[in-house]
N, C-alpha and C positions, 0 to 999 in steps of 0.2 A: 918903172913904177906901175903897179896895178891900177886899173881904171874901174871906178864904180859909177854906175848909172843910178842917180837919185830920182825916183819917180815920185814927185811931190807937187801938188797944186798950190799949197800954201807957202807964200814967200818967206814968212818968218820961220817955218819949220825947215824949209830948204836952207836958209842961212845958218840955222843951228847945225844942220848936218854938215855943211861945208866947213864950219868952224871946227867940228869934231874931226873931220877927215883931213883937213889941211896939214900938209907936211908928212902925212902917212900914205895918202893915195891921191891919184888924179881923180877928178870927178866931172860928170856931165849931168845935165838935167833933162827930165821929161816932165811936162806939166800935166799930163793925163795918161791914162792907161794905153790909149791908142798910140800915142807918141812913144811910150815905153816899149811897146811891141816893135814899132818901126826902128827905134834906135838900137834895140837889142840885136836886131839882124844886120844893121848897117855899121854900127860903131864898135861892135864886138867887146863889150865890157867884160871884166873878170867876175863881177858880182853886181846884183841889183838890190837896192834898198827900195821896197815897194810899199807906198802908202796904199791902204785898201779902199779908202773912200775918195774917189776922184771923179771929175766930170768926164763926159764922153764915153769912157770905159773904166769900170772900177778895177781895182788892183787884183781881185780874184780872177776875173775874166782875163785880164792881161797876163797874169801868171800862167793860167792854163794854156793860153796861146803860145807864150814864150817857151814853156816846157815842152810843148808839142814840136817846136822847131829846134830848140836847144836844150835837150833834157839834162845836160850836165852843168848848165849855168846856174850857180847858186843864187837863190832869191831869198831875201830876208823881208818878212812882213813887218811893216811899221804902222801901228794904229793906236788911236786913242781908245778904241774899244778893246779892252783887255779881258773880256769874259772868256771862260773856257770854250764856249761855242764859237767865238771868233777865232781862237787859236786852232780849234779843230777844223773849221772851214778853211783857214789859211793853209794848214798842213795838207788837207785833202786836195786843195787846188794845186799843190806842188811846192809850196814854200819849204825851204830847208831850215828856217829858224823863224822865231817870232819875237819881236821887241815891242813893248808897250810904250807909248808916249806919255809923258815926256821921258825920252830915253837918256840914260846916263852915258857920258862919253866912254867910261871904262867898259860898260856892258856892250856898247856898240862896237868898239874896237876889238874887244875880246871875241865877240861873235864873228866878226868879219875875219879876223886872223885865223880862227879855228876853221872856217869854211874855205879859206884860200890856201891852207897848207896841204 
């Protein structure tokens, strides 16, 4: 089963993502951007769901660092900030897709499936 790293500092958002992914994928958590960078290199996930606003290191900085190490690892930006500028910044940082919170289960699974094929 494919493994997804959920980089999310908010417990309720993390629980929602686990509810969506349960039965479809294995998952693990990073509570901030630095932890996401560390786990991307040690845990070898198949995809990362990356919150953009996190403590210690934000998701954009973490994405740039991860893409520098693992350029083929798909990263999906997850953010409550759904403005065009946010989408542009996420894609510029290296994200492969962009989902606005609150995310629908169908959109999330469809985006992940597309990136993992």
